[in-house]
N, C-alpha and C positions, 0 to 999 in steps of 0.2 A: 622382646621384638614392640620398638614404637611402633605405634597405631598411628597413622597419615591418612586423613581424609580428604578427597576431591572431591569435584562436583558431579563429574562420568565417569563411566565404565573405561571411557577409550582413554582419558586424561591417566585414570586410575595404573591402566595397563603399560602405558607409555614411563609413566615415571617409576614405576615399581622395577623397571627395567635397569634403570638408572642409581636405584638406593643400593636393591640389592634383598638381600636374605634376613637383612637382619628389624627390614619394616615391614609390617603388613600395611598395605593401600589397599582404601576401602572406600565407595563411591557412595554420595549422600542420596545422587540423584536429584540435584538440586536443592530448592528448600526442603526442608523437611518440616517448618511449619507454616501455618496462613490463618490469615483470619476466616472464619467462618463466614462465607456469603449470606449473611443475614442483616437485619437490622441490629444496631446495641453491642455491634463488637469492639466499636470504637464509642467509648463514652466521654462527649462533651463533658458533662455535669461533673465528674469525676476525674480531673486531671488529666483527660484524655487516655484512660486504662483503656488497653487494649488487650482483648481476651483472643490468645492465642489456640491452636487444636494442630496435633500431630496427623494429617492426611492422611488417610489409609493404608494409600499407596509404599506413603515414608516409614510405616509403622514397623513394617520388618527389615529397612534400608537401618533404622536407628536400634533395632533389636540387632542387626549382625555389628553395630560398630560398637555395643556395650559388652556381649559375648566376648568380643576382640581385647575389650581393657579389663576383664578379668586377667588375663594373662599375661600383662602389662601395664605398668603404673606410669604409662607418658602418653599423651594424646598430643598429636603435631596437627592445626588445623591449615591447610594448604589451600585454602580455594581463592577463588580468584581475586586478582587485585585489585579488585574497585569497590564501591560501596554497597554493590547485591553478595561482592563475595564475602565483605566484611560480617554482612547481616548474614547469612548463610553460617556462617562460623558461630556468630552468636548465637541465633536460634538452635543449632547443635548442640553447642556447650550446656544452652538451658534444659534441652530436652533429656540428655544425659545426665544431668545434674538433679533432675526432678525424679531418674528413675534409678538415683543412687548407683549408675556407674560412673562418674566421677564422683572420687572424694576428697577427704580435707590435704592428704598426698600425693593427689594426682597430680603430674606433672602435664601443668599445660601452656603448648607454645602455637604460636600464629606465624607462619613463615608465608611470604609472597615472592612471585618470581615474575616477572613480564616474560617470559618465554621459556617451554619446557624444553630445553635441551638440559644436557648431561652437567654441564660447567653451571650453569643459572640453577637448578636445584640444587646440586651442593652445595654452592655457594650461599644459597637462601638459608639452607639447612645450618650455616654457622651463624647466620645472624636473626634468629630469633625476636620476637617482640611481643607485648598484649594484642590482645585485642583491642582494635582504637573505636571508644566510644563514640568519639565525633563523629565517627562517617556512620556507626550503627545508630544513633539518634539522626541523623541526617537519613537517612534510611527510615526510619520510625517516623521522622517529620514527614516524608514524602507518602511514605505507605500512609498516614492517617489522613493524608490530605484528600489522596482519591478515593480510599473510602468513603468518607463522609460526601464529597462530590456526588459518588456514585451513586452510593445508599439513600443517598436524602433528596436529591435532584432527578434521577430516573423514576422513583416513583409520581413525583410533579408532572412528570411527562407522559405518564401511562394514564393518568387520573384526567389531564387536561386537553392531552393531545391522543388520541386513540390510535395506536397502531406504531409508536415510537418505541424504538425498543431501552435504550441506555444515553447517558449522559455522563461525560468524563471532563477531568481539569484539561487537558491538554488536546485529547481529543476532537473537543467541541469547536474548540479555536482552530484546531487543523481544518475540519469541516468547514468551517466560516471561510476560512483561504481559500477552498473548494469554488465553495458557491459564489463566493465575490467574483471571483474569477469569472465561472460563469456570465452570471449577470453583466459583466464588461463586456463581454465577447456579444449577449445580446442585444446591449445597448447602440454595439460599435455600429457607426455610418462609413462605409466603405468611400472613401475619396479619389477619386480618377483623378492622374498624370500622367504625363507622357515625357518621354526622353528619346533622344537621336542621336544614331549611332549610324559611322560613317567609316566605310572600309576607305584605307590610304595606299597609297603606291609610293618606295622610293624610285630614284633615277636607278637603280638595280633593279629593279622590278620586284622586288619583295612587299608583299602587305600585311599591314597591320591595322586593327581597331582601334578607333578614337572614339569620344563621348563628346557631346557638345554641352560645353559649361559655360560660356558666355555669349549673350543675342545681344546687338545694338548698344554693345558697351558694355553692360552691365551683367553683373555673375547671375546666372540662375539658382536661384534656389528652387528645392524639390516642386514645389507647384505654380511654379511659374507658364510652364507649359500644360495648363489645365485643362487641354482640350484637343479634340483631334484638327480643330482649325488652327491652334495656333504652330501647333505641331508639323502638320503642312506648310503651315508659312515660316516654319524656320527651315524646313526641308530645300524648300524652294530659295531661302535668301542661302545656305550653303553651295546648293549648286549652281548659283547663276557667281560663284566669287571664284579665285586663284586660291589656292592655300599653301603657306608657306612653313617652314618649322622654325619657329621663333626662340625657342631652347631646350636645350637637351642637359638634363643634371641627374646624376649619377650619386647617391646618397648612401653610405653604409649604414646598416641596422646590423642590433642583435636583436634575439630573441631567448630570451634564460629559461631554463627548464622550471616544470611546475615541482613543488612541495611535495613529499613524500605521500603518502595517504594517511587520513584519517580517516573515523569510522564514515563519515558523511561524504566524504568525497571517492572512499571506496565503494558507497552504493551508488554514486553518481555515475561514478563512472563505466563501473559494471553493468547500468545499466543500459546506457550510452552504447557499450560495445558488444553487449551479450543478450539484454534485452531482460538482465537479471532482476526480479523484484529484490526489497530492502531484506525485508526475510530469508530467501535464496541466498542473496548473498551475506546474510550472517551466519546463517546455518554453513555453508561452503566454509566459509573464514573458520570457523568454531571448530570444525573437523581439521584442517589444515594446521591451527592454533595445538588442538588435542594431538596431533602426531607428531610436534617438536616442529614444523616448517616455518613457522610465521611467530612473531611476535603478537602481545595479546591487543584482537581486533576491535575494545570497545575503546575509544578513546578519541580525545578531542588535541591531542598533542602531533605536532608534527617536526619537532624535533628528532635529533636522531643519536642515541646512543656514541660518545667516543671512538670505541673501540668500532662500532659498527661503521662509521663514517671513516675510519682507517680501512677496516673491510674493503668496505665499497669502492675505495680509490685503485685499492691495491688489483680487484678485479678490474675497475677499468683500463689500469694502466696493460694489465694481463692481456687481455680480452681486445683490446682498439689501439695501445700506441700512448706516450707519453703526448701526443696533441691532443689527447680526447678529455685530459686530465687537465682541470685549473692548476693556477697556483699555491690558491689555500683551499681549505674545504667549504663547502656551503653553510651558511647558516639558516635558518626560518623560524619563522614568527607568527602563530596563529593573529589574524585578524577578524575575525567573527566575536560578535557579541555574545558575553558570557566565556568564553572559552576558562577554562581551567588548566589543562596541560598537565595534568598529573601524571601521565604517563606516557613517554616516547612514541614516534609514530608507528603504523604499520608496514613492519619490515620483514625480509626473508632472514631466517637466525643463522643462516650462514650465509654470506654474499657470495662467496664464490659458487655454490650450487645453484646454476642455472636450471631452467625448467626440465632440459633432456636429462641433466645430470641425477634429479630423483626415480625413485623405482616408481612402476606403473600406477599413477593416481587415477581415480573416477575422472570423468570427461571437465563435469564443471571445477572439481578442484584443479586439475591439471590447468585448465583455462585461467580462473582468478591465481594461482600463484604465477602463472607466467605473467600478467598484469601487475602483481605486488613486486616482482624482481624488477620486471623492466622499470614500473616509475621509481624505486628504490636507487638503482645505478643509474637512472637518467637523471635522478636529482644530484647528483654531484658528478655529475659531468660540466663539460667545455659550453659556453653558450652558443648556438649557432648563428652562422654570418650570413650575412646577405649583401648584396649592392639593389637597391631602389632605381629605376630610372623613370623619372615624368619628362616627359616629350610635350612641348607646348606648340600647338599650329593655330594660326591665325589667318584672316585676311589682311591683306593691305590696310582694309580704309576702317578696321576695328569693328567691323559689324557682330562675325561669327570669332569663334575660339572655340577650340578644341584640346581634347587633352587624353594622351594615352599611357599608360603605365604599366610596368613590367617587374619584375623581381628576377633576380638570380641567386641562386646558393652557391656562396663563395666557400663555406665549409660548414658541414652539415650537425657537429656539435651533438650534442645529445638529442637530436632527431634521430641518427643514428639506430635508435635503440628504441625511441619511445617519442611518441606524438597526441598529448590530450584530446578528447575529444571537444564538442562543442554543442549545448542545446541550442536549438529553436533558431536556428539562423534564416533571416530573413532570403524570401524568394528573390526579392526587389533587390537585396543587398550583395550581389555577387561578388564575390574578391576578384579583382583582375588583377592584383599585385603578383598574383603566379604566373601568370603570362611570361612568355620570352618574348623578347621584343627583337626586331631587324639592326643591325648596325645601321643608325640615324645620325646625319651630322647636320647645324645648326644652318639654317640658310637655304637648304634647299628645296624641292620642290615637290609639295605631295599631291600627287595625283590623285582623284579621286574617282571610289568606286561604286558600290552599291550605296545609298543614304537611306538610313531605313528609320521612320519612325516607331515607336513602340509603347502603347498602352499600358499602364499600371493600374491597380488600385493598392490601395493600404489596405493592410490585413490587422483582422483582430488580434488582440495578446493572443497569444498561446496556451490550450490546456496545460496542465499542470501534467507531469510524467512523473513518477515516483522518485524520479531524481531530483527534476528541478523543486518538486515540493520536498523534499530536506533538503535542498538548499534554499529554500524561502526560508524555511521553520528555524535553518541554524543561523542565519542573518537576522532574524528578529530575536533570537535567542527565544526560541520555544522547544522545548524539550532537550532531553539530552542524547547520548550517543547510545546508550543502552536503551533507549525508547523510543527511538526512530521507528524501526523494523514494526516494533508491536504494533504502532500509534497507526501506522498508515496502512496494516494488513486489518483492525480491527474495524475502523472506516467501511471496509471494501465486506467485510464480513458481516455487519450490522444492516447491509443494504441498503448504506444511505450513499454509496457512493459505487460506482463501475467501473472495469477499467475498460477501455474499446482504443483495441489500437494502441496498445501501450500509455494513452492519456485514460486521465481520470475525471470522468463526467458525471455532477450528483444526480441523484436520484431526487425525487417528486418528495420523497420520503425525509432527503438529508435537508432539504430546501425548508420543509415543515418544520423540523429540530432547529435549523438556524432563525428561523425566522421570529420563533418561540422565544431563546433561549435568548436574541437578541434584542426583543423588547423588556423582558421580566426578568432577565440576568444579564443584562449588557455589559457590566462591569466585568464579569467574573470570561468575558467572550473578548474581551479587549487585551489586543495585542500588547500593551506597555506592561499592562497590570500582571499581564502571565509572565513576559518577561525577568518583569522585578521578583516578582516572587519567586521565581529561580534562581535568582542573585541571593534574595534573603535566604534559601533553602543551600546555596552553597556556603553560604556564613556561618551558616548550622555546622558544615561541614570543617572549616575552619578554627568553631570554638568563638565564634565574635558572637553569635547569635542563640538565643536560647532557645530549644524547638517546639517547648510546652508554650514559649509566651508569644511564639509564631502562629500557632494553630490557635491561642485563644484570642489573637488578633482576628484572622482570620472567620472564624467560626461566628464571632460576636455580627461580623455585618451579614455574611454570608446568611444567618440563621434567621437574620431580620427579610432579608429577599425572599427565604422559603415561606416565611409568614406573611408575606404582603401576594402571595399566591392564593392563598387559602381560600379568599370568596370569591376568587375567580370561577363563573360559571364558564362552558364549553364555549358558548354560542359566542360568551364574549370573547373569547381566546382566535376561535376563528374567523370573526369579523376584522381583529384588529390582523391577523396572515393573511385574509383578503387582501388588506389596503397597501401591503407590506409587499407582497407577492402579484399584486395585479397587473403591473407589467409583463409578467412571466404569466400567470394564469388567465387571464384575460386582454390579449395583444390587442390594441386598437389596429386597425386600418381602414384604408381608404373607402374600402367596399363593406365595413362592417365598424361604424361609428360608436356603437354601442357596444360593448362587447359582453357588457355583463347584463344586459335586457335578454329574458330568455325566448331563442330558438321557437317553440312550441305555443307558448300562451299568448308572447307579445307581450305580458302584463306584467311578469312575476322577475326580479333579480336574481340571477345567477350567485351562486355563494360557496366556499370549500364546506364538505360535507366528511361526517365521518360514518363507516358504517359499523354493524355490531361486531365483526371479525376484526375490528380494526384498520381495516383500509379506507382508502381517501378518495371523494371522487367531485365531481361540479351536479350541484344540484337545482332547482329552481325553490324560490322562497315559496311559492302558492302551492306546495306539496301539503295536504295528497291527491288536491283537486288538478294539478301539474305535475305527471312522473318523469320532468326530462331528467335526465345525468348524461352525462359524458366523462371520460378520465380524466387526470387532469392533466395529461399530456396534449389535449388538445382535441379538437373535432375529429369526424369521421375525414378522409383524404378524401379530397374530393371540392374541396371549395363552396362554392354558392351550389353545387349540387346537392351536396349531404345537409339535409335539414332534419327537423325533428322527427322527420320517419323515418329515418336514414338515406343512405346513398341508392337510389335506384339503379339495379345493374344491368335492370333487363326482366324477361319474364320465363317461366316453366314450360313446356309442352302443354300444359293444362292451362295456361296464361295465370298462374298464382304471382304475385310480384316475388323478385328476388331482390333484398336491401342488403347494404351494409352499413352496421349500427355500431355505436357506440354504447358500452355500457358502462358501471362503475368499475368496472372490472378487466376492463379492455375490447376489442374490436372481436365482431361476429356477423355470420352471415344468417339472415332471417328467409324463410320460406311463406309466403302469405304475409296476414295480419291478425291481431287479436280479434276475433269478434265471440259470439255469445257461445255460438257454436264450438270453436276452435279457440279455447284461453290460451293455448300451449303449442303455437304453431312453431314448427320445426326450427332450430337453430345449430347453429355449428361455430365453435370458439375458432379464433386464428390464433391458431399457434406461435409461439414466441419465434420468433427470427424467422417468420415468412411475409415477404415486405406486403404488406397493405396495397402499396400501388399497385401491384399488380394481380391484386385480386379482381377479374372481371368476372362476367356471366358466368363461361365454362367451368373457370375453377372454383366461383364459388357453390357450383351446383355438385360440381364434384363432392365438395367437402361437406355439402348438405346430402351427399348418399353415401355417406360415412356411418355404418363400419363398411370398409370394402373386402369383400370374397375375394383372396391370391388364386386361391385353387386349394385342393387335397392335399395334405402331407403324403409325402412317396410312400412311407414306412407303414403307417395306420389307417390312411383315408379322411382323419380327421380334418374337420375345416381348417385353414389358415387364414387368417383375416388381418386388416390394417384397419385403426381409427382412432380417435382423439380421446384421450382419459384425463382424467383431473391432474396428471402431472406429465400431460403431454401425448404426444405423437407413441405409437408399439404397435408389436405386430403380435397375435395371440395364434397359440394352440392349445387346444386343449386348457390343463390350467396356469400353463407356463405365459409371461409376458414379457417380451423385451423390448425396451425403448428404443426409439429412433433418434440418434442427434439428428440428422439434419430433417427438417419437418416438413422438407418438399417430398422425400422420400415416404412420407405417408398415401401420399397420390400416386408414387410412379414405381413402388418397392414391387419385385416379382420375384416367383416363387424359391430358385437358388437364392437368392440374397434373404429372403425369409428364414427358410430352412434354415439356414449359416447362423445366424442370429439366435434362433430359437436353440439350435443344438449348444451356443455359445452359453447360452443366458441356462439352460438345463447342467451345463460341465459345473458354473459355477454354484449348484444349488438351488436356482431356481425352477427346475425339475426332478425327474424322479431321481437324477446321477446325482452323486457326492462331488462336490468341488475338486479342485485338482489342482494344486499348486503352479503358478506357472513362472517360480522360482525357488530353490530350495536354499536357504538361506544358513543353517548350520543349527547346531544345539544350542537349547536354553540353559543361562546357567543352573536350573532346577530339575533340569533334563526333558527331554521331548523338544520334536525338529520345530522351527520356524520356518514357513513360506509364506511369499508373495501372492498374492490374488486377484482377482479382478471381482471387485463387485458390483452392486448397480448404482452408486453412488461415489464409483472409483474406486483406484486398487487399495488392498488395505494388507497388513499381515497378522498373522491368526497363530498363534500357541495353544496348544490343548483347546479350550472353549473360549477364548480370551482373544476378538479381533477388534484391532485397530487402524483405524484407516488412515493412510498416509496424506500428511499435511501436504498443501500446493506444493511447497519449497523441495521437496522430496519426492521423486520420482521412481516409477516400481524398478526401473533396470538400474538406478544408481542407488538406493535404500540399501544400507552395511545391516551386519548382523547387530553390533552394536548400538544404533540409530532404533533397531526394529523392539531388543530387549529395552530401552526406554523406551517406547512409542507403547509396547504391551504392560511396563511397571504403570505405568501413566493412566492405562486404560481398566488394570485389573479389578473385577468386581471385590465390593466390600465383603468380611465375611459377617456374614448372618451370627448374631448371639441367641443364646437360647430363650426361647422365650419362657418371662417369668410364670410359674405358677400363679394363678390369681387365686387369692383365699377367698373362700366360702361367705359370704356375708350375712351377718346376722340382720332380721327384720330391724329398720328402725323406728323408733316410739314415732309416735304424732310430732310430738314435743321438737326433735333433732331435725325430723324431716321440715317444718315451719322453718325451722333457722337455717337452714340448708337452701329452701325456694329463696327465702328472704337475703341471703350472701348472693345468689345467684343475680339477681336482679338488680343490687347495689354494685357487683365485678364491674360491668359492663362488657364490652366487646375481650374477646382473650387475647391477650399481646403476643402471642404466640402465631395468630392467625396474620396480624400486621406484618412481622418476622416473616413468615413463608411468602408472603405477597414479595415483597421487597426480594426476597432472594431469588424469586423468580425472575 
């Protein structure tokens, strides 16, 4: 039997059904080899030699494939039809060759298919080819570049900017986009403007809305009515005049459907319509692809295979009739920068299978399939047709002119199936075209009803969502379809960016990293440089560029930039960042025109400081004489009331001051002052999620009184308490601690709720009772059951002694057995090798000992020390 290798067990299962018993289909579980996560895995001084190693998790998968090849001399590599898929095949072949599982007479074939259907797979088997080394070299070039930037630049960040975690070639450029947008928002100055709307009535008594578009014979621009007085004057002028309809014009219009999905547009639309993150979208699409329901989902192509176009047209005719079918098929071409269009669009493998025709799918998969099916069908449907009506109304003397607009759908066309979502529609740009107008004739009188002036303010540019960020990356030519999801996820996992109400907001740490990189590695954060480098890497794919030559050119300049930072002192770096981020860290206001003057001593200068723990805060230049500090995010809420000794909230019953203060690590409340007798006054942190604006005297005293006795446990009579710890608020009973998700609960939680949380924690392994699964998934391929459990840090899957946390993209309700097996395989601990017996050393001669000591003195630091640091 021929041995066929694909990436995942789910894909293997589907393909095995199509190929039958003459083939053994096995999974590689993704990449089998990778660069060791330590410095030196790519050697720029030795023609960029790359040292690969097989991950411990992959050893058994490679071994299984090698064992299968003993019984058959044919290996078919059927990994995904893209650069990563080509690289997996190449890595696997290299690994099997080193194991001598692949011999000189072993027949090796590479097959690719854009969809996992019986026809696509069987046709691919008839047209094998060799591994495409140009695709592999493009992969090697990208992998080496990303490695060199990550492992050479990240240690510079660690040394010069404590608290920074990592830098990446595209990751850092994407972070810059988010930081720059936030700076635009902060610098934005709202501008006031007014509009005037009038309710008009036809002679038959039907009403319609019209807006003022000209005044005193001049067309009104957006800011011509700049204040209430101007708007009120316009209202007066309209009210003082009789109005007549001067023209009624009906104009036909059409709207064409959107192109079929590619990776970026699928991520954008899934975000708009379902709130999916980029990673969640790709994970769900991957499962649909592996099940054979959709074509390959990592693509920047929007053209559709001819047979699929004809199938879509047949489905449209059958479901909606001839009137919804255009005379000729629609053709699409990508306008995005750097689009390669190596694969066709993302579409259903069978256009006739509507969402309701598929077997039961998981909820996310069902929603995403429906979205893909509708978009694919709609893309080949007739255009929607409208009749747009524009009514002009004016006074006889021409002083005022108003306009009413409306729209009627005369034929819905593709809108019968699908309407594309939109991003960030301005509130003041309300589309009036969709309104229906009554019958209106030219020359008729327009009776005036209510005339309303409306105040508006210009809005700052919106923060990015994951969808609009991917769209912007695509426009700039940054990244590729296979990387969008991981890049967007990485900057959130590094705590450089947080997501709030689906919007991406840079954390202070992200601002600091961006400011540092822009000042010392500005070229590598340049959008055009990054896009041009992507084009160079694409030329490696087509054989127009030598990959080692490309790397050498990059490394020459990059290594110089790295060397230029060696002599930088941390204080110098921090002062530079102070200047760059001054508008954010030290915003000047009329009340505080000197924001960098210390609020405590009055003479020191406030600057960015770093703590030993890696955190950053604002401190006084007169330290240690002046110990004033505050968080990067700003002062204690309360404006002028918040001074160097905190914001006074009041006094307790004993007359002690209760203050709200800002420390290097956030806000806290304090009882009393530091004195010789009381060097450590009682303090309590404000937990994350609790609104500082709501901290008054009563609440502060409640926080200071923690831990709070809730009562005695009904089963054993032991105390049940609520308190705030290092990891946030919690309830405690004996040795069982249960976290509170809502910080307000620490002050309000009652016994029933506390006992329930403690019981749940004990059931999950936090107490004496063994944890029980919340779902049983089935049997592991190696035997033993797999279950889903609720843990302290979220849901996880467990098999024997292996626990694997579920990523954010997979919920505990939706996780499948196949996904659990993959997660467990990635988490399975390395097997410990037997310790070698240390031979008994003979006593060294005095001469030998002297030589050894001299060698130690000249060798310097063990290079392995640097390697380990970089790997961390």
